[in-house]
C-alpha positions as CSV (number, residue, x, y, z in Angstrom):
1,M,-2.5,-21.9,36.9
2,M,-6.0,-20.5,37.9
3,R,-4.6,-17.0,37.6
4,N,-3.2,-17.6,34.1
5,L,-6.6,-19.1,33.1
6,L,-8.4,-16.0,34.3
7,C,-6.0,-13.8,32.4
8,V,-6.7,-15.8,29.2
9,L,-10.5,-15.5,29.8
10,F,-10.2,-11.8,30.3
11,V,-8.3,-11.3,27.1
12,V,-10.9,-13.4,25.1
13,L,-13.9,-11.6,26.6
14,T,-12.3,-8.2,26.1
15,S,-11.6,-9.0,22.4
16,V,-15.2,-10.1,21.9
17,L,-16.8,-7.3,23.8
18,F,-14.8,-4.5,22.1
19,A,-14.5,-6.0,18.6
20,P,-16.3,-3.8,16.0
21,A,-19.8,-5.3,15.6
22,Q,-21.9,-5.0,12.5
23,Q,-25.1,-3.0,12.9
24,L,-28.1,-2.8,10.6
25,V,-28.6,0.3,8.5
26,N,-32.1,1.2,7.2
27,V,-32.6,3.6,4.3
28,E,-36.0,4.5,3.0
29,V,-36.4,6.6,-0.2
30,R,-39.6,8.2,-1.4
31,T,-40.0,9.9,-4.7
32,D,-42.7,11.5,-6.8
33,Q,-41.2,10.0,-10.0
34,T,-43.8,7.6,-11.3
35,N,-41.8,6.1,-14.1
36,V,-39.1,4.5,-12.0
37,T,-40.0,1.3,-10.1
38,A,-36.6,0.0,-9.1
39,A,-33.6,1.5,-7.3
40,A,-30.3,0.4,-5.7
41,V,-27.8,1.3,-3.0
42,F,-24.2,0.4,-3.7
43,V,-21.8,-0.2,-0.7
44,D,-18.1,-0.5,-1.3
45,Y,-17.1,-2.2,1.9
46,N,-13.4,-2.6,1.1
47,F,-12.9,0.7,-0.7
48,L,-11.4,-1.1,-3.7
49,R,-14.2,-0.2,-6.2
50,L,-14.0,-3.7,-7.7
51,S,-17.3,-5.2,-6.8
52,P,-19.4,-3.0,-4.5
53,A,-22.3,-4.8,-2.8
54,K,-25.6,-3.9,-4.6
55,Y,-28.8,-3.7,-2.6
56,S,-31.8,-3.5,-4.9
57,A,-35.4,-2.6,-4.0
58,Q,-38.7,-2.4,-5.8
59,L,-41.1,0.5,-5.2
60,T,-43.5,-0.7,-2.5
61,N,-46.2,1.5,-0.9
62,G,-44.5,4.5,-2.4
63,A,-41.1,3.8,-1.1
64,F,-37.8,2.0,-1.7
65,V,-36.5,0.3,1.4
66,F,-33.0,-0.9,1.9
67,Q,-31.3,-2.7,4.7
68,F,-27.6,-3.6,5.0
69,Q,-25.0,-4.3,7.7
70,L,-22.1,-2.0,8.5
71,E,-19.3,-2.0,11.1
72,K,-17.7,1.3,10.0
73,N,-18.7,4.6,8.5
74,I,-18.9,4.6,4.8
75,V,-20.1,6.7,1.8
76,A,-22.6,4.6,-0.1
77,E,-24.3,5.5,-3.4
78,F,-28.0,5.6,-4.0
79,M,-29.1,5.2,-7.7
80,L,-32.5,5.9,-9.1
81,G,-32.5,5.7,-12.9
82,N,-29.7,8.1,-14.0
83,F,-29.8,10.0,-10.7
84,R,-27.0,9.3,-8.2
85,L,-26.7,10.4,-4.6
86,P,-23.7,10.0,-2.3
87,L,-24.9,8.9,1.1
88,Y,-22.9,9.1,4.3
89,V,-24.0,6.4,6.8
90,Q,-22.8,5.1,10.1
91,P,-23.6,1.7,11.7
92,G,-27.1,1.6,13.1
93,D,-28.3,4.7,11.1
94,K,-32.0,5.0,10.0
95,V,-32.2,7.4,7.1
96,S,-35.3,8.7,5.2
97,I,-34.9,10.5,1.9
98,Q,-37.5,12.4,-0.1
99,I,-36.7,13.1,-3.8
100,T,-38.9,15.6,-5.5
101,G,-38.8,16.3,-9.2
102,S,-36.4,14.9,-11.9
103,G,-33.4,16.0,-13.7
104,N,-32.1,18.2,-10.9
105,P,-34.4,17.1,-8.1
106,S,-34.7,18.6,-4.6
107,I,-33.4,16.3,-1.8
108,N,-34.7,16.2,1.7
109,I,-33.0,13.9,4.2
110,S,-34.2,13.1,7.7
111,G,-33.2,10.7,10.4
112,N,-29.6,9.8,11.5
113,S,-26.8,11.5,9.7
114,A,-29.4,13.9,8.1
115,E,-27.4,17.0,8.9
116,E,-24.2,15.4,7.7
117,N,-25.8,14.4,4.4
118,A,-27.3,17.9,3.9
119,F,-23.9,19.3,4.4
120,L,-22.4,16.8,2.0
121,Q,-24.8,18.0,-0.7
122,Q,-23.9,21.6,0.0
123,F,-20.2,20.8,-0.1
124,F,-20.4,18.9,-3.4
125,T,-22.4,21.6,-5.2
126,P,-19.4,24.0,-5.6
127,F,-16.6,21.5,-5.2
128,G,-17.8,18.3,-6.8
129,S,-15.6,18.7,-9.8
130,M,-12.5,18.1,-7.6
131,F,-13.3,14.4,-7.9
132,N,-13.4,14.5,-11.8
133,D,-10.3,12.5,-12.6
134,S,-10.4,13.3,-16.4
135,L,-10.6,17.0,-15.7
136,N,-7.8,16.9,-13.1
137,Q,-5.5,15.1,-15.5
138,S,-6.3,17.5,-18.3
139,K,-5.2,20.4,-16.0
140,M,-2.0,18.5,-15.1
141,L,-1.1,18.1,-18.8
142,N,-2.0,21.6,-19.9
143,N,-0.7,23.8,-17.0
144,S,2.8,24.5,-15.6
145,I,3.4,23.2,-12.1
146,D,3.3,26.7,-10.7
147,A,-0.1,27.4,-12.3
148,F,-1.5,24.0,-11.3
149,E,-0.3,24.3,-7.7
150,A,-1.7,27.9,-7.5
151,E,-5.2,26.6,-8.6
152,L,-4.9,23.6,-6.1
153,F,-4.0,26.0,-3.3
154,K,-6.9,28.3,-4.1
155,L,-9.3,25.4,-4.2
156,R,-8.1,24.2,-0.8
157,R,-8.3,27.7,0.7
158,D,-11.9,28.1,-0.7
159,Q,-12.9,24.7,0.8
160,E,-11.5,25.6,4.2
161,T,-13.2,28.9,4.1
162,F,-16.5,27.1,3.2
163,L,-16.1,25.0,6.4
164,K,-15.4,28.0,8.6
165,E,-18.3,30.0,7.3
166,S,-20.8,27.1,7.5
167,E,-23.4,27.5,10.2
168,T,-23.7,23.8,10.7
169,F,-20.3,22.2,10.2
170,A,-19.0,22.7,13.7
171,G,-22.0,20.9,15.2
172,L,-21.7,17.8,13.0
173,R,-20.4,14.4,14.1
174,S,-16.7,14.4,14.7
175,E,-16.1,11.4,12.4
176,F,-17.9,13.2,9.5
177,K,-16.0,16.4,10.0
178,A,-12.7,14.4,9.9
179,F,-13.9,12.8,6.7
180,I,-14.5,16.2,5.0
181,E,-11.3,17.7,6.3
182,N,-9.4,14.6,5.0
183,Q,-11.0,15.0,1.6
184,I,-9.7,18.5,1.4
185,V,-6.1,17.9,2.7
186,Y,-5.4,14.7,0.9
187,H,-6.9,15.9,-2.4
188,Y,-4.4,18.8,-2.4
189,W,-1.3,16.6,-1.7
190,G,-2.4,13.6,-3.7
191,S,-3.0,15.8,-6.8
192,L,0.3,17.6,-6.3
193,L,2.2,14.4,-6.2
194,Q,0.3,13.0,-9.2
195,Y,1.2,16.0,-11.4
196,P,4.8,15.0,-12.4
197,I,3.8,11.3,-12.7
198,T,0.9,12.1,-15.1
199,R,3.1,14.3,-17.2
200,A,5.9,11.7,-17.3
201,N,3.6,8.9,-18.3
202,S,1.9,11.0,-21.1
203,S,4.6,9.9,-23.6
204,T,7.0,7.0,-23.9
205,G,9.5,9.5,-25.2
206,I,9.7,11.1,-21.8
207,L,12.4,9.2,-19.9
208,T,12.5,11.1,-16.6
209,V,10.1,12.5,-14.0
210,D,10.4,16.2,-13.2
211,P,10.7,16.5,-9.4
212,L,8.4,18.9,-7.5
213,P,10.1,22.0,-6.1
214,D,11.2,21.5,-2.5
215,L,9.3,24.6,-1.4
216,M,6.0,23.0,-2.6
217,L,6.6,19.9,-0.4
218,D,7.5,21.8,2.8
219,G,4.2,21.0,4.5
220,L,4.0,17.3,3.4
221,Q,5.9,16.0,6.5
222,K,3.1,17.3,8.7
223,V,0.5,15.1,6.8
224,K,-0.4,11.9,8.5
225,L,0.5,8.9,6.3
226,N,-1.1,6.2,8.3
227,D,-4.7,6.8,9.3
228,E,-7.1,3.9,9.1
229,N,-10.1,6.1,9.8
230,A,-9.2,8.2,6.8
231,L,-9.7,5.3,4.3
232,I,-13.4,6.4,3.9
233,A,-12.1,9.4,2.0
234,D,-11.2,8.6,-1.6
235,S,-8.8,11.5,-1.6
236,Y,-6.8,9.8,1.1
237,R,-6.8,6.5,-0.8
238,N,-5.6,8.2,-4.0
239,F,-3.0,10.0,-1.9
240,L,-1.6,6.7,-0.7
241,K,-1.2,5.6,-4.4
242,N,0.4,8.8,-5.6
243,Y,2.7,9.2,-2.6
244,C,4.2,5.8,-3.2
245,I,4.7,6.3,-6.9
246,Y,6.3,9.7,-6.5
247,Y,8.8,8.7,-3.8
248,T,9.6,5.4,-5.6
249,S,10.5,7.6,-8.6
250,K,12.6,9.8,-6.4
251,A,14.5,6.8,-5.0
252,N,15.2,5.8,-8.6
253,G,16.8,9.2,-9.4
254,Y,13.6,10.4,-11.1
255,K,14.3,8.0,-14.0
256,K,11.4,6.1,-15.4
257,F,11.6,2.4,-15.0
258,T,12.2,0.4,-18.2
259,D,11.3,-2.9,-16.6
260,Y,7.8,-2.9,-15.2
261,S,8.4,-5.8,-12.8
262,I,11.3,-4.0,-11.2
263,S,9.1,-0.9,-10.9
264,A,6.4,-2.9,-9.2
265,D,8.9,-4.5,-6.8
266,K,10.3,-1.0,-5.8
267,K,6.8,0.4,-5.2
268,V,6.0,-2.6,-2.9
269,A,9.2,-2.0,-1.0
270,M,8.5,1.7,-0.7
271,A,4.9,1.1,0.5
272,K,6.1,-1.5,3.0
273,A,8.6,1.0,4.4
274,K,6.1,3.9,4.6
275,Y,2.8,2.4,5.5
276,D,1.8,0.5,8.6
277,G,-0.5,-2.4,9.3
278,P,-4.0,-1.9,7.8
279,I,-2.9,0.9,5.5
280,Y,-0.2,-1.2,3.9
281,T,-2.7,-4.1,3.6
282,Y,-5.2,-1.8,1.8
283,W,-2.5,-0.4,-0.4
284,L,-1.2,-3.8,-1.4
285,A,-4.8,-5.0,-2.2
286,R,-5.4,-2.0,-4.4
287,F,-2.0,-2.2,-6.1
288,I,-2.6,-5.9,-7.0
289,A,-6.0,-5.0,-8.4
290,D,-4.7,-2.0,-10.4
291,E,-1.7,-3.8,-11.8
292,C,-2.5,-7.5,-12.1
293,G,-3.4,-7.1,-15.8
294,R,0.2,-6.0,-16.5
295,L,2.3,-8.0,-14.1
296,A,3.8,-11.4,-14.7
297,P,1.6,-14.2,-13.3
298,F,4.2,-15.4,-10.8
299,M,4.4,-11.8,-9.4
300,V,0.6,-11.6,-9.0
301,K,0.6,-14.9,-7.2
302,K,3.3,-13.9,-4.9
303,M,1.6,-10.6,-4.0
304,Q,-1.7,-12.4,-3.4
305,N,0.1,-14.8,-1.1
306,D,1.6,-11.8,0.8
307,L,-1.9,-10.3,1.0
308,K,-3.3,-13.5,2.3
309,D,-1.0,-13.4,5.3
310,L,-2.0,-9.8,6.1
311,D,-5.7,-9.9,5.3
312,T,-6.7,-12.2,8.1
313,K,-10.4,-11.1,7.9
314,N,-10.6,-11.7,4.2
315,I,-11.6,-8.1,3.6
316,Y,-9.7,-7.7,0.4
317,L,-8.3,-11.0,-0.9
318,P,-11.5,-12.6,-2.3
319,A,-12.4,-9.5,-4.3
320,V,-8.9,-9.0,-5.6
321,K,-8.6,-12.7,-6.7
322,Q,-12.0,-12.7,-8.3
323,Y,-11.2,-9.5,-10.2
324,C,-7.7,-10.5,-11.3
325,D,-8.7,-14.1,-12.3
326,A,-11.4,-12.7,-14.6
327,L,-8.9,-10.5,-16.5
328,P,-7.6,-11.7,-19.8
329,V,-3.9,-12.8,-19.7
330,V,-1.6,-10.0,-20.9
331,D,-0.5,-10.5,-24.4
332,N,3.2,-11.3,-23.9
333,V,2.4,-13.9,-21.3
334,Q,-0.4,-15.4,-23.3
335,Q,1.9,-15.9,-26.3
336,S,4.2,-17.9,-24.1
337,G,1.5,-20.2,-23.0
338,A,2.2,-19.3,-19.4
339,K,-0.6,-19.6,-16.9
340,S,-1.1,-17.7,-13.6
341,K,0.2,-20.3,-11.2
342,D,2.5,-20.6,-8.3
343,L,6.0,-21.7,-9.2
344,S,6.0,-23.8,-6.1
345,S,3.6,-26.1,-7.8
346,S,4.7,-28.3,-10.7
347,T,5.9,-26.0,-13.4
348,N,5.3,-27.7,-16.7
349,S,8.6,-27.6,-18.7
350,K,6.5,-26.6,-21.8
351,E,5.6,-23.3,-20.0
352,L,9.3,-22.2,-19.8
353,D,10.7,-24.5,-22.4
354,L,13.7,-25.3,-20.3
355,V,16.1,-28.1,-21.4
356,D,19.5,-29.1,-20.0
357,V,22.8,-29.7,-22.0
358,E,21.6,-33.2,-22.7
359,G,18.3,-32.1,-24.1
360,K,16.3,-33.3,-21.1
361,P,13.3,-31.1,-19.9
362,V,13.8,-29.2,-16.7
363,E,11.2,-27.8,-14.3
364,L,11.8,-25.2,-11.7
365,S,10.1,-27.4,-9.2
366,D,13.0,-29.9,-9.7
367,F,15.0,-27.6,-7.4
368,K,12.4,-27.4,-4.6
369,G,14.0,-27.7,-1.2
370,K,17.0,-25.7,-2.3
371,V,17.7,-22.0,-2.7
372,V,18.2,-21.1,-6.3
373,Y,20.2,-18.1,-7.7
374,I,18.9,-17.7,-11.2
375,D,21.0,-16.0,-13.9
376,F,19.3,-15.1,-17.2
377,W,21.9,-14.6,-19.8
378,A,22.9,-15.2,-23.5
379,S,26.2,-15.9,-25.2
380,W,25.9,-12.7,-27.3
381,C,25.3,-10.5,-24.1
382,G,28.5,-8.6,-23.2
383,P,27.4,-7.5,-19.7
384,C,26.4,-11.2,-19.0
385,R,29.9,-12.3,-19.9
386,V,31.4,-9.6,-17.6
387,M,29.4,-11.0,-14.7
388,M,30.4,-14.7,-15.2
389,P,33.7,-14.5,-13.3
390,F,32.0,-12.8,-10.4
391,S,29.4,-15.6,-10.4
392,K,32.2,-18.2,-10.1
393,Q,33.9,-16.2,-7.3
394,L,30.5,-16.0,-5.5
395,H,30.0,-19.7,-5.7
396,D,33.6,-20.4,-4.5
397,K,32.8,-18.4,-1.3
398,L,30.1,-20.9,-0.3
399,T,31.0,-23.6,2.2
400,E,30.9,-27.2,0.9
401,K,27.6,-27.6,2.8
402,E,26.1,-24.5,1.3
403,K,27.1,-25.6,-2.2
404,K,24.8,-28.6,-1.7
405,Q,22.0,-26.3,-0.5
406,I,22.3,-23.3,-2.9
407,V,22.0,-23.9,-6.7
408,F,23.3,-21.6,-9.3
409,L,20.9,-21.9,-12.2
410,Y,21.9,-20.4,-15.5
411,I,19.0,-19.9,-18.0
412,S,20.2,-19.0,-21.4
413,I,17.9,-17.3,-24.0
414,D,20.3,-18.0,-26.9
415,A,18.6,-18.6,-30.2
416,G,20.0,-22.0,-30.6
417,K,21.9,-24.8,-28.8
418,D,25.3,-24.4,-30.4
419,A,25.9,-20.8,-29.4
420,W,24.7,-21.7,-25.9
421,L,27.0,-24.7,-25.5
422,N,30.0,-22.8,-26.8
423,G,29.3,-20.0,-24.3
424,I,29.2,-22.5,-21.4
425,K,32.5,-24.0,-22.6
426,S,34.4,-20.8,-23.3
427,M,33.4,-19.2,-19.9
428,D,33.5,-22.5,-17.9
429,I,30.1,-21.9,-16.4
430,Q,29.7,-24.3,-13.5
431,G,26.2,-25.0,-12.1
432,A,22.9,-26.0,-13.5
433,N,22.8,-24.9,-17.2
434,V,19.5,-24.8,-19.1
435,I,18.2,-23.0,-22.2
436,S,14.9,-21.4,-23.2
437,P,15.7,-20.8,-26.8
438,G,14.5,-17.9,-28.9
439,N,16.4,-14.7,-27.8
440,W,13.7,-12.1,-26.8
441,Q,11.0,-14.4,-28.0
442,A,12.0,-17.1,-25.5
443,K,9.2,-18.5,-23.4
444,A,11.2,-17.8,-20.2
445,V,11.5,-14.1,-21.2
446,K,7.8,-13.8,-21.8
447,Y,6.8,-15.6,-18.7
448,F,9.0,-13.5,-16.4
449,Q,8.6,-10.4,-18.5
450,I,12.3,-9.8,-18.8
451,N,13.4,-6.9,-21.1
452,S,17.1,-6.7,-20.2
453,I,19.9,-9.2,-19.3
454,P,21.8,-10.1,-17.3
455,R,18.9,-10.5,-14.9
456,Y,19.0,-12.3,-11.5
457,M,16.4,-13.8,-9.3
458,I,16.3,-15.8,-6.1
459,M,13.9,-18.8,-5.6
460,N,13.5,-20.0,-2.0
461,K,13.2,-23.6,-0.8
462,K,9.4,-23.6,-1.3
463,G,9.9,-22.8,-5.0
464,E,8.8,-19.2,-4.7
465,I,10.5,-16.3,-6.4
466,V,11.3,-14.1,-3.4
467,D,13.5,-11.6,-5.2
468,F,12.9,-11.1,-8.9
469,N,15.5,-8.3,-9.2
470,A,18.2,-9.8,-7.1
471,K,21.7,-8.3,-6.8
472,R,24.3,-9.1,-9.3
473,P,27.1,-11.5,-8.4
474,A,29.6,-8.6,-8.3
475,D,27.7,-7.1,-5.4
476,P,29.2,-8.5,-2.1
477,A,25.8,-8.2,-0.4
478,I,24.3,-11.0,-2.6
479,L,26.1,-13.6,-0.5
480,D,24.3,-12.5,2.6
481,D,21.0,-12.6,0.7
482,L,21.6,-16.2,-0.4
483,R,22.6,-17.2,3.1
484,K,19.5,-15.5,4.6
485,Y,17.2,-17.5,2.4
486,N,19.1,-20.7,3.0
487,A,18.7,-20.3,6.8
488,E,14.9,-20.1,6.5
């Protein structure tokens, strides 16, 4: 017992001693500009660019003095009036900056990371335009893939030559050198992967994504996908986004998605398959922040719950929730009266406008404690009718015990009650039958952002939609899915 206790104490002490500790960073800025009395340093601790921490300072004794805590390397941004200066800092750094002149002032940096920041300014002078998103997108839209890749390749070669010919780069901190090298490599690959996506999204009339030539992607397998230390490089962060989008498109046969919720679901699945641990956690946080204004409320809530399980240190979730909660509700959800809330809580029947065959209001929370296979359909929908016999066969395959635990919920979006009831009778639809009337203006359609039927979803025993693009009843694998959730 004593031996086990000592082992536990060793593990605890080791985790405390070797856990990354925050260290104070001191930045002092002096300037000869007499008309500016306030300045600020912005630190984007979580790399999401949602709400960077702002450290303000007043001019005191001829200097602006900033102090903030860091536990990892970061590129902060100093702002003095309209002047902006990227600043590479590491935990514990003490940095002094002298700014002389205005407009295009001269910069002199001393202290820790001085040589790194001097090199950063030298590097940005010829290559700063590589971070201009508008310029890059314009090039994508106005150049062929061959011309665009040739320019990208030349830029990368020029940057690598710049590093080789630099008299100081080899002697800089290894972490900083990795940061610069990652900026170069991931900018090339991220921009290349973004090219077909940008062109495909430039018009709603374009229905497919043009795949990149295989020859251009030959070197991609050598690129490291999961590198937590590379998150400091915005080129790497953009690469993660574009890699996931491109290969999700490839998995879909390079066809553009017509249902945005399905597109989002597929991207999450792709990212989960490709990215590990902290990289997937970061990607998910950024994806939620980027897309929460367009996703159905229940999807945003589910993704935030997934992020909560992963983000044990609360690095991302508070910022993501604050940002998404402040956004106006998207139009089609707002019209339905739906609010961003978890379906596991009491879902007001007015939100989905569900009533049963007797005209009684029904809430999804009524089925809590059971697995629910949801079928969105209408009597006028031919493909829906084709699937109904398969749905009956699927239900018949359940054991008597499973039939009490798994509910088949049929949500009709028929315009009125008569057509709906006639459809139930003519097709002998067994299960829980409800209607959200209004065809494509039905509240259930708007709440779940459905643009095609039949559409199937699975709700688990907690009342959470766990698969909002579930397999059709004709797919034999759906039985295994239902049994999997029933076993939870």
